[in-house]
C-alpha positions as CSV (number, residue, x, y, z in Angstrom):
1,M,39.9,-28.4,-10.1
2,A,41.7,-26.0,-8.4
3,G,41.6,-27.8,-4.8
4,V,42.3,-31.2,-6.6
5,R,45.8,-29.4,-8.0
6,G,46.7,-27.8,-5.0
7,Q,46.4,-30.8,-3.0
8,S,48.4,-32.8,-5.4
9,A,51.1,-31.0,-4.9
10,Y,52.1,-32.3,-1.6
11,P,52.8,-36.1,-2.4
12,L,54.7,-36.8,1.0
13,A,52.6,-35.1,3.0
14,T,49.4,-37.1,1.5
15,L,52.0,-40.6,2.2
16,A,52.2,-39.1,5.9
17,G,48.7,-38.7,6.2
18,L,48.0,-42.5,5.2
19,T,50.7,-43.9,7.5
20,A,49.1,-42.0,10.3
21,N,45.8,-43.2,8.9
22,A,46.8,-47.1,9.3
23,T,48.3,-46.7,12.4
24,F,45.7,-45.0,14.6
25,G,43.5,-47.3,12.6
26,L,45.1,-50.6,14.0
27,L,44.9,-48.9,17.2
28,K,41.4,-47.6,17.2
29,G,40.0,-51.5,15.6
30,G,41.9,-53.0,18.6
31,I,40.0,-50.9,21.2
32,M,36.8,-50.9,19.7
33,G,37.1,-54.6,18.6
34,A,38.0,-55.7,22.5
35,A,34.9,-53.3,23.6
36,V,32.7,-55.2,21.1
37,D,34.2,-58.9,22.7
38,S,33.8,-57.7,26.1
39,S,30.1,-56.8,25.5
40,G,29.2,-60.5,24.1
41,G,29.9,-59.8,20.5
42,E,27.6,-56.8,19.9
43,L,27.5,-53.5,21.4
44,A,24.8,-50.8,21.0
45,G,24.1,-52.8,17.6
46,Y,27.6,-53.3,16.3
47,S,29.2,-56.5,15.7
48,A,32.7,-57.0,15.4
49,A,32.4,-56.8,11.1
50,T,30.3,-53.5,11.5
51,M,32.1,-52.3,14.3
52,A,35.7,-52.7,11.9
53,A,33.9,-51.2,9.0
54,F,33.2,-48.1,11.4
55,V,37.1,-47.5,12.2
56,W,38.6,-48.3,8.9
57,L,35.9,-46.0,6.6
58,G,36.3,-43.4,9.2
59,Q,40.0,-43.3,8.9
60,G,39.4,-43.1,5.2
61,M,37.3,-40.0,5.2
62,L,39.8,-38.4,7.9
63,G,41.4,-36.6,4.7
64,S,38.4,-35.7,3.3
65,V,36.4,-34.2,6.4
66,N,37.6,-31.1,8.1
67,F,37.8,-31.7,11.3
68,W,40.3,-29.2,12.4
69,G,38.4,-25.9,11.7
70,G,41.1,-24.0,9.7
71,S,40.8,-23.0,6.2
72,D,42.3,-20.7,3.6
73,L,39.6,-18.0,3.9
74,Q,40.2,-17.8,7.6
75,N,43.6,-16.9,6.8
76,R,42.4,-14.4,3.8
77,I,39.8,-12.7,6.3
78,R,42.8,-12.1,9.0
79,T,44.9,-10.3,6.3
80,G,42.1,-8.5,4.4
81,D,43.0,-10.4,1.2
82,V,39.5,-11.2,1.4
83,A,38.4,-7.6,-0.2
84,V,40.0,-8.8,-3.3
85,D,37.8,-12.0,-3.0
86,F,34.9,-9.6,-2.8
87,L,35.9,-7.7,-6.2
88,R,35.9,-11.1,-8.3
89,P,32.8,-11.8,-10.0
90,V,32.4,-15.1,-8.4
91,S,30.5,-16.2,-5.2
92,V,33.3,-16.0,-2.7
93,Q,31.2,-19.1,-0.7
94,A,31.2,-21.0,-3.8
95,A,34.6,-20.5,-4.6
96,H,36.1,-21.2,-1.2
97,V,33.5,-24.1,-0.1
98,L,34.5,-26.2,-3.9
99,T,37.8,-25.5,-3.5
100,D,37.9,-27.2,-0.3
101,I,35.6,-29.9,-1.3
102,G,38.0,-30.4,-4.1
103,K,40.9,-30.9,-2.1
104,G,38.7,-33.6,-0.2
105,L,37.5,-35.5,-3.0
106,F,41.6,-36.1,-3.9
107,A,42.9,-37.0,-0.5
108,L,40.0,-40.2,-0.8
109,L,42.4,-41.5,-3.7
110,P,45.8,-41.8,-1.8
111,R,44.5,-42.1,1.4
112,G,40.8,-42.4,1.8
113,L,41.1,-46.0,-0.4
114,P,44.5,-47.4,0.6
115,S,43.1,-46.8,4.1
116,V,39.6,-49.2,3.5
117,V,41.7,-51.5,1.6
118,I,44.2,-52.0,4.9
119,G,41.2,-52.5,6.8
120,L,39.9,-55.5,4.6
121,L,43.3,-57.3,4.6
122,V,43.6,-57.3,8.9
123,S,40.0,-56.9,9.4
124,H,36.4,-58.7,8.4
125,M,34.9,-55.3,7.8
126,A,31.3,-55.1,6.8
127,L,30.7,-54.2,3.4
128,P,27.4,-53.0,1.4
129,P,25.0,-55.7,0.3
130,D,24.5,-54.8,-3.1
131,A,25.4,-52.2,-5.8
132,T,22.2,-50.1,-4.9
133,A,23.8,-49.9,-1.0
134,Y,27.4,-49.0,-2.6
135,A,25.6,-45.9,-4.8
136,L,24.1,-44.6,-1.9
137,G,26.9,-45.2,0.1
138,L,29.1,-43.1,-2.3
139,V,26.2,-40.3,-2.3
140,S,26.3,-39.8,1.2
141,L,29.9,-39.6,1.5
142,L,30.3,-37.0,-1.1
143,I,27.6,-35.0,0.9
144,G,29.4,-36.0,4.1
145,I,32.2,-33.8,2.6
146,A,30.1,-31.3,1.4
147,V,28.3,-30.6,4.8
148,S,31.9,-30.4,6.2
149,H,33.7,-27.9,4.2
150,A,30.4,-25.8,4.4
151,T,30.2,-25.9,8.3
152,V,34.0,-24.8,8.0
153,Y,33.2,-21.6,5.7
154,L,30.8,-20.8,8.2
155,V,33.0,-20.8,10.9
156,A,35.8,-18.9,9.1
157,T,33.2,-15.9,8.5
158,T,33.5,-15.1,12.0
159,G,36.4,-13.6,11.2
160,L,34.6,-10.9,9.5
161,W,33.1,-9.5,13.3
162,L,36.1,-11.2,15.3
163,V,39.8,-9.7,15.4
164,E,41.1,-13.3,16.2
165,T,39.2,-16.6,15.2
166,R,41.5,-19.5,16.9
167,G,39.4,-19.7,19.3
168,V,36.2,-20.4,17.4
169,S,38.2,-22.9,15.5
170,V,39.4,-24.9,18.3
171,L,35.8,-25.0,19.7
172,Y,34.7,-26.6,16.6
173,M,37.5,-29.2,16.5
174,S,36.9,-30.0,20.1
175,L,33.0,-30.4,19.1
176,S,33.0,-31.6,15.4
177,G,34.9,-34.5,15.9
178,F,33.3,-35.8,18.8
179,L,30.0,-35.3,17.8
180,A,30.8,-36.7,14.2
181,G,31.7,-40.3,15.5
182,L,35.6,-39.8,14.9
183,Y,36.5,-41.5,17.7
184,T,33.6,-44.1,18.8
185,P,30.0,-44.3,17.1
186,V,27.6,-41.6,18.8
187,Y,25.0,-44.3,18.7
188,L,27.5,-45.4,22.1
189,Y,26.3,-41.7,23.6
190,P,23.9,-41.7,26.3
191,D,20.6,-41.0,25.0
192,W,20.9,-37.2,25.9
193,L,24.2,-36.9,24.4
194,L,23.1,-39.2,21.4
195,T,20.0,-36.5,21.0
196,L,22.4,-33.4,21.1
197,A,24.7,-35.0,18.9
198,L,21.8,-35.7,16.3
199,C,20.4,-32.0,16.6
200,T,24.1,-30.7,14.9
201,P,25.2,-31.3,11.3
202,F,28.3,-33.1,12.5
203,P,27.0,-36.8,12.4
204,S,26.0,-35.8,8.7
205,M,30.1,-35.3,8.1
206,M,31.1,-38.8,9.2
207,Q,28.7,-41.3,11.0
208,L,25.9,-41.3,8.7
209,P,28.2,-42.0,5.7
210,I,29.6,-44.9,7.5
211,D,26.3,-46.1,8.2
212,V,25.3,-46.0,4.5
213,L,28.7,-47.3,3.4
214,S,28.8,-50.1,5.6
215,G,25.7,-51.7,4.7
216,R,24.4,-50.9,8.3
217,V,22.0,-49.0,6.9
218,T,19.8,-49.5,3.6
219,G,16.6,-48.8,2.2
220,A,14.5,-46.5,3.4
221,D,16.7,-46.0,6.4
222,A,19.4,-45.1,4.0
223,G,17.4,-42.5,1.9
224,Q,16.3,-41.2,5.4
225,H,20.2,-40.6,6.2
226,L,20.6,-39.0,3.0
227,A,17.7,-36.8,3.7
228,V,19.0,-35.5,6.9
229,Q,22.4,-34.9,5.3
230,L,21.0,-33.0,2.6
231,G,19.0,-30.7,4.8
232,W,22.0,-29.9,7.2
233,L,24.1,-29.2,4.0
234,A,21.0,-26.4,2.5
235,A,21.1,-25.0,6.3
236,V,24.9,-24.6,6.4
237,L,25.1,-23.2,2.8
238,V,22.1,-20.7,3.7
239,A,23.8,-19.7,6.8
240,G,27.3,-18.9,5.5
241,H,25.4,-16.9,2.5
242,L,23.7,-14.8,4.9
243,A,26.7,-14.5,7.1
244,T,29.0,-13.5,3.9
245,R,26.1,-10.6,2.9
246,A,26.1,-9.4,6.7
247,G,30.1,-9.4,7.1
248,R,30.6,-7.9,3.5
249,R,29.0,-4.8,4.6
250,R,30.8,-4.0,7.8
251,L,34.2,-5.6,6.6
252,E,37.3,-3.0,7.2
253,V,40.6,-3.3,6.0
254,Q,43.6,-1.3,6.5
255,G,43.0,1.9,4.5
256,G,39.3,2.2,4.5
């Protein structure tokens, strides 16, 4: 709830984010739609409808998935305020990850849903075929948001060893969006690059949820997508926990 309350305090920023989502959605939709048309109506298994769904569902997720790599924990480690967090009778990892997930969930209402509605109005985007597909899509979306913020937490913990972590954040920002399917579907990549992308947690943040939400995969294939996402969520949470324990033992702040 803390994340929801914090995010709701900035309505103008939310409106600006929605405006940016809609603007870039129109541009991206035009480019990707032209690519499908120039390929004879199908590109790497995408029709005009499924490509439109990819574009607008992705725009709707932008406010909820962290691709820029920054977080409150990163700043608290740099200033030494994280020492106070370690004194509290709650898990530092759980507190920060759940707060960021709350921010992401709030963004779905003023930014995510309106972006999808705009997509429905300006294109013939594909939709899930039945109620079960909608339910699986919602679960996949929630897991994707969780994977994103759990991974950003892991990035922030590098500050327990490094003096300056901006370089790590920039590297994360450069790789995450590209490998997650932020710009184009990862299925358009060459085989070697697609394999590389699928060996990272990044597609679980956006590409896989969009596959399920759009109805591009259903039934057992959708279940497999969710299993992959859950596997990556467990992996990054365990890695974050281990990094927190190891970093806590060597943490130094001014004064000792």
